[in-house]
N, C-alpha and C positions, 0 to 999 in steps of 0.2 A: 338639507336632507343628505343622508348617506355619507357624512364626513366620518368615515369609520377607519381612518388611517391609524394602524397600530404603529405609531412612530413616536419616539420620545421627543422629537423636535418638531412638533406639529405647527408651531408658530410660523415656520417657513411657509406653510400652505396659505396662511392667512394673508400674506403679502403678495402672493403670486398674482391674484386677480388684479391687484392694484398696478403691479408692474405691467401686466398684459395691457391694461387700459392705457397706461402711459405710453407704451410702445405703439399702440394703435394710433394714438393721437399724433405721435411723431411721424408715423407712416403717412397719415392723412395729410399732415402739413407738408411733408416732403413731396407728395403728389400734387400739392397745390390745389386741393379740392375745395378750399375755402371753408371747410367745416371747422377748422381750428386755425387761429392765427398763430404765427410762429412763437409769439411771446407767451402763449398759453400752455406751453408744453409741460410745464410742471403741473400736469393735469390733475394729479391726485393731491398734490400739496396745496396748490392755489386753486386748482380745478376751475379755471375761468375760460369758458368758451363763449362764442357769440350765440345769443338767442336760444332757439329751441334745440340746437344740436347737442347741448350738454345732456348726457344721459347716464352719468355715473350715479350710483345710489346715494352717495353722501353729498351734502351741501358743499358748494365752493367755500374756500376759507378766506376769500379776499375781504369779507365784511364780518364785523362782530356787532351784535346788538349790545347797546350800553344800558338801555332802560326801556321798559314798555309802560305806556299809559293806556289802560284798557277800560272802556266804558261799555256797559251792556244793559240794555233795557229788556226786561223779561215780561211777557204778557201771559198771565195764567188764568184770566177771568173766564175766557170762553173755551170750554173743553173741545169745541170743534176747531179751534184755531190757536193752538199753543205755539208761540214762536218767540224769537228774540231778534234784536237788531243792535248794532253797536258800531264802535269805531276803535281802531288801535293806532296810537302814535308810537312809532319805534325810533328811538335815538340810535343811529348806526354809525360806527366808526369804520372808515375804510383803511384796511391794512395794506392793500395793493390797489393800483389803478384798475378800474373796471367800468364796463359800459352797461352793466345790468345788475339788478338786485334779484337774486333767486331765493325764494323762501317757500314754505309749505302752506297750502290751503286746499281744503277738500270739501265738496258739497256746500260751499258758501256762495251766496249771491253777492257779487261785488260790483258796485256802480263805478265803472272806471272813470267816468267824468268827474267824480269827486276825489279821486286820488291826488294827493299833492306831495311834492318832494322839495325840500329846500335845504341849502347848506347853512349850518348854524355855528360852525366852528372851524378854524384853520385859515389857510392863506386865501386872500382875495375872494370874498364871498360873492359867488355868482348866482344868478337865478338858475334854477334847474327845474326839470319837470319829467314826467313819464311820457315817452313818445308812443309806445305800444306795449302790449302785454301778450304773452303766450303761456300755454300750460303744457306740462308734461304729466299726463294722468298716471303713467306707470310708476312715477315716484312722487306723485302729489305735488309737483313743483308748480309754483306760480311765478312767472319770470317777468319782471318789469324792466323794459329797455329804457334807458335814461337819455334825455335830450343832450346833456353834457356828460362827459366822462367823470366818474367819481374818482377823486384823487387821494392817494395814500396820505394818511395823516389828518384828513379832514373829517368833520362830523356832520351828519345829515339827519334831518327829521322826515320820516316817511309817515304820511297819514293815509289810512285806508278804512273805508266804511264796509260793513258786511251785514248780512241778515240770513236767517235760516229758520226752519221749523225746529221745535224741540223734538228730537227724533224718539223713536220707540226702540232703538237698537242697543240701549244700555252702554253706549260709548259716546265720547264727545260731550256736548251739552244736551242732556236728554230729560225726558219726562218720567215721573214715577207717580204712583197714586196709592191711596189707601181708603178704606171705607170708614166713614165717621158713623159709629153705631147709633149715636143719639139722634143726629139729624138724618140718618139713613141716606147719606150723600157720598159720592166719590169725591175725594179731595185731591187736587193735583199739586205736585211740587216739581221743582227743577233741581238738577244736580249734575256734577261733572264726573267723568272718568276718562282720564287722559293717557294713562300708561297703557301700552308703550308709545303709541304714535297717533293719538287722537286729539291732541290740543288743536291740531290743524283743522278739525271739524268744527271748532268753536270760534277760532279767530286766526287770521293769517300770522304766522310766526316762524322763527327758525327752530323747527321742532326736532332737535337732536339734543341728547343729554349734555353734550360738550359746550352748547351755546348758552351758558348761564348769564342771567341778568336780573336786576331788581325789577319788581312789578308794582305798579300802583293800580289797584283794581277799584272801579266805581260801579256799583250795581244800581239800576233803576227798577223799581217795582211798586206795587200797590202797598200803601202803608199798613194794611192789615197783616202783611207778611213780615217775616224776619229775613234779613240777608246775612249770609255768612261767607267768609273767605279765609285765606291763610292767616291774615293779620287782624289785629283788633280794629274796630271802627275809629276813624279819625273825626269825621263829621257827617251829619245828614242835613240835606236841605230840600225844600219842595221842588218838584219837577217844574220846569219853566212853562210847559203848556198843558200837561195832563193833570186833571184834577185828582186829588187824593193819591198821587204818585210821589215818590221821593227818590232822590239820589243819595246813595250811601257810599261815601268814600272811605276806603280802608288805608291804614298806614302803609308806607312804602316797605316792601319786603326786603329781606336779605337777598343776595344773588342766588338764583335757583334755576334749575332746569325746568323747561316748559311742562314736562309730564307731571310735575308736582304741584302745579297751579290747581286750585279748586275753588268753586263757589257754588252756592245753593240758595234758592229762594223757597221758603217753606213756612208752614204755620205750626212748627213743632214746639214742644216744651223742652225745658232742659233741667238737669240736676247739677248744681255746682258741687265741686269737691272741696273739702276744707282740709288743706294740708299746709302747714306753715312753710315759709321760705320757698314756695315753688311757684311756677308760672300759674296764671289763672287757668283752671281746668274745668271744662264743662262737658256733660254727656247729654246728647240730644236724641229724642225719639218722637214718633207721633204721640199726640196727647194721651191716647188710650193705651199706650204702652210705657208711659214714663215710669210707672212703678217697677218696671223690669230693668231699670238703669242702675239700681243701687249698687249691684256687685261690681260692674265695670267702673263706676264712679269711685268706688273705694279702692279697687285693685290698680287702676291706671296710674294715679299719682305715685303710688308706692313703687311701681316698677320703673317709672320715670326717674325717681330719686336714686334707685339702685344704679341705673345706667349713668347718671351724672357722676356718681362715685366710681363706677367701674371704668368709664372712659376718661375720667378726670377732666371733663368739659361740661360746663353748665348747659342746659337746654337753651338754645340761642334765641328763641322767640318769646315775646311777652305773654302769649296765651296758647292754649291748645284745646281744640274742640274735637270730640268724637261723636259721630252721628250714625244712627241706624237707618239705612235706606231700604224701603220696602222692595224695590226692584233693583237688583244689583248683580252684575255678572261674576265678578271676582269674589273671593272670600272677604277681602278688605283691601283698602288702598291707603298707603302711608302719606298722602298729601301733607306737606309740611304745615303743621298748625291746624289742619282741618282733616282729620282722618275719617274716611268713610268705611262703613261696614255693611255686610248683609245683616239682617236682624238676628239670624241664628248665631252670628259670631260676636255680637255685642250684648244682646239682651238675655237676662237670666231670671227665671221665675222659680222661686223655691218650691212652689206648689206643683210645678209641671216639668221642671228640667232635672235630668239625672245628674249624678256626679260626673259622668263622662261629658255631658253638655257643659257643666260648669268649668271643667278643665279645658274644654275647647275654647271657651270665652277667654280664660286666663292666657292660654297659649297664643291666641290670635292677637289679643291686645298687646301682649309682651312683644310679639313679632313686629307689629306695626310701629310700636314706640321705639324698638331697637333701630328701625330704619331712620328715625329722626337724626341719628348719627351716621349709621352705615347705609348710605343711599342718598340721604338728603344733604347732610353737611359735606360728606365726601361721596362723589357720584362716579360711577364707572364712565370711562371716556366714550365707550361704544358698547352696544348690547352684547358683544362677544363675551364681556365679563359681567353679564347680568348676575351670574352666580355670586359675585362679590357682594351684591345687595342681598340676594335671597338666601344664599347659604349662611351668610353671617347673621342675618336677622333670625333665621331658624335656630342656629346654634346658640346665639346670645340670649334668645327668648327662653330657651330651656334653662340657662343659668339663672335668668331673672325669676322664672316661676319657682325653681328649686329654692332660691333664696327666700322667697316670700311664703311659700307653702311647702316646707321640707317634709311635712307629714305625708304628702302625696307620693313621694319618691318618684317624682315625674322625670327627673334627669335620667334615671335608669330606664324608665318606661319609654321615654321619647327616643333615647339612644338606640334601644333594641328595636323599637318600631321602625326607625329610619333604616337600620341595618337590614332588617327582614325585607323591607321594601326594595332596597338597592340590591341585595343579594339576588333578588328575582329579576328586577328590571335590567340590571347591568350585566346579567348573564346572557342577554340577547345580543346576537351579532348586530342587530339593527339599533342598538343603543347609540349614544353619542358622547363625546368628551364633555366634561363640565364646562370648559371654555372652548367655544366653537365659533367659527366664522359666521357672520350674519350679513346677508346682502339684501334681504327682502323683508318688508314689514311682516309678512305672514310667517317668516322664519323666527322673528322676534317672539311672536305669540307662542310658537311651539316650544320656545326655550323656557317658558314658565312651567316647568315640569318637575318630576321627581328627581331628575339628575341635578338641576340647579338648586333645588331646595334641600332634599334629603341627602343626596350624595355630597353636595357642597357642605352641609352641616357636619356630615360624618367625617370628611377629611379634615375639617377644622378641629373637630373634637380630637382626632388622632394627633394633630399638631399640638394642641393644647396639652395633651397627655405626655407627648415626648419632650416638649419644651419645658413643662412645669409652669406654675402660676406666674412667677416673676418675669421670666422672659416673654411669655405670651402677652401679659398685660402691658408691659412696658413697650414692647414692639408695636402693639395696637395703638397705644396712646401716641407714640411718636408719629405713626402713620396718619392718624386722624388730625393731629396738630399740623403736620406738614401740608396736608392737602385740604384743610378746611376751606369751604366755599369754592373748591376747585374740583377737577376730575382726575381720576387715577386709573391705572390698569394693574393686573395682578402682580407684575414684576415690581411695582412700587411697594406693594405690601411685603413681598418676599424680602426686599432689601431691608426694610425697617425691622422685620423679624430676625433676619440673619444677624444684623448688628446687635440686637438685644440678646440673641442666643449666644453669640461669642462673648459679649460683655459678661453675661451671667454664667458662662461656661456650661451651658446645657446642651451644647452641640460641639463635637470635635472641630478644631480650627479648619481641618481639611474638608469639612462638609459645609454645604450652603443650602438654605431653604429652597432656593429656586430649583436646583437639581432634584431634590427630594420631591417637592410638591408638583413640579411640572409632570413627573411621572404619573401623578394622580389626576391632574387637571387637563392635560393635553392628550391623553390617550383614553380610549374607551375601555371599560371593563375593570376587572379586579382579578387578583391571582388566587389560585388554590396552591397551598404550600404542602408538598408531600414530605412527610417526616418519616424517615426510615432509620430505626434505631439499631445500633450494633451493641447488643446487651453485654457482650464480654468485654469489648473495648470501652464501654460506657460512653459512647458518642452517638450523635445522630447526624445523618446527612440530610440536608434540606435542599429541595429545588422548587422552582415556581414555574407556573404557566397560567395563561389566561383560563378562567373557568367559564365554560359555555354550556348552555342547556341543549343546544343543537348538537347531538352526538355525531352527526354526519361530517362535521368540520374536522379535517384531519389535524393531528398534533402539529404538523409542520406549519399549518396556517394559524395556529392559536397565538404564538409569538407573544410579544409584550414583555416588558420588565418593569417592575416597580421597586422603588426604594422602600423596604419594609422594616419598620422598627420591630424587633423581636423581643417580646416579653414572654416569660414562661415561668412555670413553677412545677414542683414535684410533689409526690404523695407525702414525702417526709416533711417538707417545708410548708407547703400549702400557704404561701404568702400571696394571696390574691389581691391585696391592697396595693402592691407595688406594680404600677403600670409602666414604669420607666423601662426603656429598652435595655436588655442585657447585651444585645448584639444587633447588627443590621444585615439585611440582605441587600447587596449592592448591584448596580448595573455597570457594565463596562462602557468604554468610550463610545462604542457604536450602538449602545442601547441593548446589548446582549445581556442575558441573565447570568450572574455568576453564582455557582452553587456555594453552599455554606456548610461548614461542619461545626457542631456544638460539642464542646468537651464536658467532662466532669458530670455526666448524668448518672442517675442511680442504676442499680442492677435490674435483673429481669422480673423482680417481684414488685416493682413500683412503677406507677404511670407517670407520664409528664403531660402537662396541658400547656399548649402554646396560645398566645393572644389573650393575656389576662384581661378579664372584664370586656372582652371583644373591643379592645382599644383601637384596633385597626381593621380596615375593610378587607379581610381575607378569610378564606375557608381553609381548614386543616384536614388533611387525610393522614391517618397514622397507619403503621403496620398492624397486622392482625393481633399481635400480642398486646400492644398498647391499648387497642380497642377492648380486648378481653379484660384487661386490668381495670379499665374505666367502668365497664359494664358491671364487673364484680362489686366495685365500690358503690355504684349507683343502686344496684338491686339489693345488696346484702350489707354494705358497709355504712360508714358515717357520711352519707351523701351530702348532708347539709354543709359540710366543711368546704365543699366545692362552691365557689361563688355563684350566686343565683343567676347572674348573666352568663357565666360559663356553662351552667347546666342547660340554659336555653340554647347556648351555642352548640353544645354537643348534640342536642336533639336536631337542631336545624342542619348542622353539617352532615350528620349520619343519614338523615332522610333525603337531603339533596344529593349526596354522593351515591346513594342507592338509586335515586331517580335517574341519574346520568350514567349509572353502571360502573362507577369507579369503586363501588362498594356493593356487597350484596344485601338484599332486603333482610336476610336473616339477622345480620348484625344490627341493622337499624331497628327492626321490630323487637329484638331482644333488649336493645337499649331503652326504648320507650316503655317497655314493661314496667320500669321503675316508677313511672308516673303514678302508680297506685299508692306510692308513699308520698308523692309530692303535694305540698300544700301552698305553694307560692304561685303568684300570678304569671311571672315572666316565662318560666318553662312551659306552663300550660298554653300560654299565648303562642309560643314558638311551635308547639306540637299541633295545636288546632289550625294554625295557618297552613301547615304542611298537609295535615290530614284532610282539610277542607278541599284542597286541590285534587288529592287522590279520590276523595269521595265524589266529587263532581263528575269524574270519569267513570268510576266503578258503579255508580248508581244507574248507569245506562246499560249495565251488563248483568248476566245471570248470577254472577258470584256476589252480588251486593248483599245477599242474605248473610254471608260470612262476615263481610265488613260491618254490617249492622250489628251482628252479635258481638263482634270484637269491640266496637265503639261503646256498646252498652256496658260491657265488662270493664272497659277502661274508665268510663265516666262514673259508674255507680258509687265507688268509694268516696270520691271527692264530693259528689252530689249529696250523699248522706252526711258527710262531715260538715257541710255548710248548711245543714238543716233544710235541704231541698229548696223549693220555691217559696217557702214560708217567709213572711216579712220579718226577718231578724236583722235588717240593715242597721237599725239605730243602735244595736248592741255590738256591732262589729267595731273593734278599736282601730284597726289599720284601714286607711282609705283604699290601699291597693287590694285588700281582701273584698271590699265592696265591688271592685271591678272584676275580681276573680269570680265572685258569686254571680254577677250579672252575666258573665261569659259562660260559665258552667251551666247555668239554668237554661240559657239559650240552646246549648248543645243537647242538654238532657231532654228538652221537649222535642227537639228535632228527631232524636233517636228513641223517643218514648221510654226514657229511663224512669224507674220508680213511679212516683205519683205525679210526675211533672205535668202531663197533659190534663188529667182530670182536675188537678188543682188550678191550672191556668183557666180552664173552661169555667170553673166555679167562680173565680175572680171576675171574669167577664160577665157572667150571668148576674152577679151582684151589682155590677156597674149598670147593666141594662135595666135593672129593676129600680134604680134610683129615680126619684120623682124629677130631679133636676140634674141630669148627668153632666151638663157642662160646668156646673158649680161643684158638684161632689163626685169624686172618683176614688173608689176604695182600692183600686189596683196599686200595689206598691210602685213608686216612681221608677226604681231601677230595673224592674222586670216588665215594665209596660210593653216594651217592644216585643218581648217574647210572648206575653199573654195575648196581646192583640193579634200577632201573627198566627199563633196556635189556634186561636178562636176563629179566625177567618178561614184557616186551613180546614178545620174540622166542623165549621159552622154552616149556617143557612144563609139564604139570600138576605134575610132581614138582619142578620148579624153584620153583613157587609154594608147594607144601607145605613144601619145605626152608626157605624164608624165613619162612613163618608159624611154623614150629617155633622158628626163631631168635628171632622176636618174643616168643614165650611164654617163652623161657628167658633173654631179655636182662635185665640188671640196671641198664641205663643209659638214662635217660629220653630223651636226645638220639638215641641209636641206635634206640630204639623208635619215635620219631617218623619217622626216616628210613625205617625198614622199612615202617611203616604207610602212608606216602605211596607207596612203591615197589609195594606189593601192589595198588594201584589201577591199575597200568600194563598189566595184562593186556589182551589183545584178544579173550579168550574171553567171550562173553556170559554163559554159565552161571557162570563163575568170578566175574565182576563182580557178578552178581545175588546169588550166595551171599555174597559179601563185604559187599554192602550189608546183607543180612539179619543177618549175624553182628555187624556194626557196632553195631546197635541192640538186641542181645540181651544183657541184663544178666548172663546166666550165662556169656557168653564172656569172652575175655581183654582186651577193649578197655575201658578206663575211660571213663565218661561224658564226662569233660572232654576226651578225645582222639578222640571219635567223629567230630567234624567234620573232622579231618585225613583220615580214611579216606573219608568221603563226598566231600570236595572232590577227593581224588585220583581217585576214579572219575568224578566229574562233569567234571573238566577233561580227562579222556581222551576223545578224539573218539569212540571206540566206546562209552564209558561214559556220555557226556553224556545221550543220550536215555533210557537206563535210569534214571539218577539223577533226571532230571526227572520221569519217570513215577512212580518210587518215592516221591518227595517229594509229588507231587500226589495219589497214591492213598492215601498213609499219613499225611497231614498231621495228622489228629486224634491218631494214635498218637505221632507225633514230638513234637507239642506237649506231650502228657502226659509223654513221656520226659524232656524238658528242664525242664518247669515246676518251680519258678517262675523258673528262670534262662533266660528266653527269648532272652537275648543270644546264647548259643551257637547257638541255632536260627537266628538271623539270619545267621550265618556260612555256613549251607548255601546261601544265596541267591546269593552272588557268582559261583560258577561257572555258575549258570543264567543270570544277567543278562548275562554276557560272551558267551554263545554263541547267544542267540536273535536271529535275523537276518531273519526274514520277518514281514510284517504279520499273517499268519494265526496264526503261533505266538505273536506278541505278544498278539493279541486273545484267543487261547485262555488264556494265562496270566492276562490281566486278568479274564476271566470266572471263572477258578478262584479268584482272589483275592476277587472279589465274593461268591462262594458259600461262602467258607471263613473269613469274618471272625472267627468264634468261635475258630478254631484258629490265628489269626494275631494274637491280642490281644497288645499290647505290642511288636509288630513293625512298627507303622505306618510309622515312619521308614524302616526297612530296605526295606519293601515299596514305598514311594513311590520310593525311589532305584533299586530293582531295575527297576521298570517304566520309569523314565526312561532308564536305561542301555540297556535293550532297545530303546526307541524310537530312541535315538541310533544304535544299530547298524543298525536298519532304514533310518534316514535315510542313513547312510553307504553302505550297500550300494546304495541307489537312486541316490545322487548321485555316488559316487566310485569304485565298483568297476571300471567300464570304464576310467575315466581312469587309475587307478593301474595296472591291468593293462597298459595301453598303455605307460605310463612304464617299467614293469619290462621289458617285451619290448624296448624300445629300448636298454636297458642291457645286455641279454644278448648 
């Protein structure tokens, strides 16, 4: 929490805590307190102290696991008693002398009398044993004190038995279930989720990414089930005592981190993929959903082959399975050779899933398979560099999807979508650097956020664009080759890329990747670049500062300096395809920002646009004349010659700069007037994202009538151009036009444009009059979310009940999510209150992992907002227990609340609530800080801009 140091040399901070720990141990030893022996003072490097006094968050480094042999018996027959028991044999090498073995174990029953330890390699084999054990619950350490000292250079075998229930917490080794519609029975399966730190819930292990070792997994289960793990099956044999049970042993794995181990016992079906010269590829799902596996089974092997060629390294395992798990907390998990998914992320039904749903499946599959190299083959040393896994998988996935489905134009869409997300999130003071120190497990989980994924991906795209294809790819390949089956940190990657960049001359010799990229990964935020043109001298002066939404932060405190590759083009040249930098903004020796002057620009009758195709994460503010020239081209000139991503950029920059007062709303509103001519998806997406935030504030005020009229006027031309809500999807040639129509129709019905609402209600009535509505649905797939929401909003109680019944009977995850969101569109207070209550009722039909979609739907509805806020505040203890230990899902309930608090009194009320509920908001510190900051920026906006914007809108009507 709160690592918000605006300093280019942040890595200094990361080592301070280690130094402090080291000096503390020296101090203790000097006092002779007996807490640390004198030879243990290399506390952080070898981190070896006696017994339970060892309290550093990282494992000691005196021992290394060489191999794990894991045997697990899973009992799934009795739903009242779902459990597992097993044993692990760990081959351990001693790198230094030590009197104990410290590893991780959590919530496991361990029979200490059965633990054995013996020396199996090295000098003079002595008998050994475990004399006593202690635990350190704050770090999940299980400490075994040994009878004899373990000596450096020797190898030991530790045997430990363990047992536990299959938990309901969706982490560790847990239970999941589905309804068999034919037998009308609940079927149980078991599956693992270990990232980041939950392997310790399933078996005792050295549960840190840097302790890689090969694994031999053997699963015991009833023979009516299938057992899956990371590797192919080696052999199966009958269980020695249990009738109809078998032991299934899998081949020994390559060296891997514990968080990537996976296994499952289930009765699923699978779909094999047929692609020549590739690893055996299978896609698994519950038997009644196997027909939804076709798309993932076809797409997966294609993207795997693309990566083999892109990375220049073959997929290293003999097989890969992907499996759709009914209860799953993450979106998906890249376990090596056995990738697990939420159903919505893997399953696709042509009859029920929209184009956006299909693209989600492609994107998630591509992301998880990219991890097989970035993350699995080469793994970060510690969670500080989690972004190396997630940012890379996100970026490389968009390259993979673009390669296989270029007609989607998904690279442009994904890039803009990531930028829009980060322009918002990273403009908060409470944001954090991409690479940040981690000392607690709860902090690791918080790092799986938009900064690691979307900002990580965005800065990698920037680097790809300024380095060019050759340097980028050759640097990556060198890095992957050098660190295969090992662990690395971000500096290792910068080194490989700098060498490639100098070799291919894509970077001046005096520049290195580390200086450039550290400015993006080790400090929070991003810059706004102010471009002030001197039209007579034909130059422009550029300076940068951190862009913040909170306008109360003084200029002096904004600080920060980024190495910015400057690409730009002019009205005469309009070369938007060239994203290579023509110049750089540099930082001085002490991290201060150096101003830059650009020469040879055109005269006062021509605009310039910086940041071609938004290749870098910065906003641009121009002088008034340049804005005027841009608005003239957009509204009256040949606007399509400006690249579509730059049109989206101009809209986003103008509206943000108006929000924070660097620009006035008159310029912003005049600029977006041009949208009446715009027919492309990305600029509209950019505009709607911004207008949505303004709308959520203004709709709580008297002037909403003007905003409504303005929105109608803005949307009507594009709605008509796309033939309204009518089902013309099959005749639309470009896929991104399908997404445009889906989005425009949604807005049109919200603002009652044209025939949108009556048409939507007619579609819904037709569906209700079908004899078998679960089999036959006449509503066009891509507008179902809008039709359902509109019909619930304007409909009766029986319209709601009809849709709720469809939810309970639906077999398709994507459709279920669409319905869940639509059910929150009601305007009846009692219906919304009842919906909130059944959302958090485990006996009802909504799975825990999906509850946040229902809550968000109610909370984003203007009638539901106050109900949802009150429900959250009144029931925070209950909600915390409902989600615990996966508090991340609970944090997602906060965003609709943060977006709609707009008065100082409501802000203060929520702040007091937070202060009084610390216990029930544990692990949510980052999300809470950001929620409060967003609320504050809304309050500021309303006080500063509300009347100004209202006036601008009224002038345009």
